C-alpha positions in Angstrom: 82.6 206.8 99.6 84.1 207.6 96.2 83.0 205.9 92.9 84.9 202.7 92.4 84.7 199.3 90.8 84.9 195.8 92.3 86.4 193.1 90.1 86.7 189.4 90.9 88.4 186.3 89.6 88.5 182.8 90.8 91.0 179.9 91.1 90.8 176.4 92.5 93.1 173.7 93.8 92.8 170.2 95.3 94.7 169.6 98.5 94.6 167.6 101.8 94.9 168.7 105.4 94.3 167.6 109.0 93.0 169.7 111.8 94.3 168.3 115.1 91.7 168.5 117.9 88.7 168.8 115.5 86.6 165.6 115.4 86.6 163.9 112.0 89.0 166.5 110.7 91.9 165.0 112.6 92.1 162.4 109.9 93.8 163.4 106.7 91.2 164.4 104.1 91.0 166.5 101.0 88.9 169.2 99.5 88.5 170.8 96.1 89.1 174.3 97.3 87.9 177.4 95.4 88.9 180.9 96.0 87.6 184.2 94.7 89.6 187.4 95.0 87.8 190.7 94.8 89.7 194.0 94.3 88.6 197.6 94.4 89.8 200.1 91.8 88.9 203.8 92.1 87.1 205.3 89.1 89.9 207.8 88.6 92.5 205.0 88.6 91.3 203.4 85.4 93.9 203.0 82.7 93.8 204.5 79.2 91.6 201.7 78.0 89.2 202.3 80.8 90.1 199.2 82.8 91.1 198.9 86.5 92.8 195.6 86.0 92.5 193.1 83.2 90.4 190.1 84.3 93.1 187.8 82.9 95.7 189.4 85.1 93.5 189.0 88.1 92.8 185.4 87.2 96.6 184.7 86.7 97.4 186.2 90.1 94.7 184.2 91.9 96.0 181.0 90.3 99.6 181.9 91.1 98.7 182.6 94.8 97.4 179.0 95.2 99.5 177.2 92.6 101.9 175.5 95.1 99.0 174.1 97.1 97.8 171.9 94.3 97.8 168.2 95.3 99.7 168.9 98.4 99.3 168.1 102.1 98.9 171.6 103.4 100.1 170.9 106.9 103.6 170.3 105.6 103.9 173.7 103.9 105.8 176.6 105.3 102.8 179.0 105.8 101.2 176.4 108.2 104.2 175.6 110.4 102.8 177.8 113.2 99.3 176.4 113.0 97.1 174.0 111.1 95.7 175.1 107.7 92.2 176.0 108.7 90.1 177.7 106.1 90.6 181.0 108.0 94.4 180.7 108.0 94.4 179.6 104.3 92.3 182.6 103.3 94.7 185.0 105.1 97.7 183.4 103.5 96.2 183.5 100.0 95.1 187.1 100.5 98.7 188.1 101.5 100.1 186.4 98.4 97.5 188.1 96.1 98.3 191.5 97.7 102.1 191.1 97.0 101.5 190.0 93.4 99.0 192.8 92.8 101.4 195.4 94.1 103.7 194.7 91.1 101.1 193.8 88.4 98.2 196.2 89.1 99.0 198.7 91.9 95.7 200.5 91.4 93.9 197.4 92.6 93.5 196.8 96.3 92.1 193.5 97.7 88.9 194.1 99.6 87.8 190.4 100.0 89.1 186.9 99.7 86.5 184.2 99.7 87.6 180.6 100.1 85.3 177.5 99.8 86.4 174.3 101.4 83.3 172.6 100.2 80.3 174.0 98.2 78.4 174.7 101.4 81.3 175.9 103.5 83.0 179.3 102.9 85.1 181.8 104.7 85.4 185.5 103.8 88.6 187.4 104.7 88.6 191.2 104.5 92.1 192.5 105.0 90.9 196.0 105.9 
């Protein structure tokens, strides 16, 4: 494995959902979700200042990827028309959005992991590769 850096930034949002067929979760309820995106940048891909991606850029992208979820009922949103917004589906959707935004803003950075907390004790990790 080549020398590389892993950089992370977090974003959060508050949103409600229902999970049909799951006891207790069938009723509408909300969470204060938190997500952490971790990207990999190869050592030889650092920019002139020696950075892989500015933390503020990564933070902005993480926030932008979840911005339209804020104070929403997730089941009504387009990404969840095919299935309910489980933590797993939500993590995959957010990861895809981050990848699209990174491709334009920081092409040397590749998402290696997207963590999503539904509650402080419940977390899902999505690795796109």
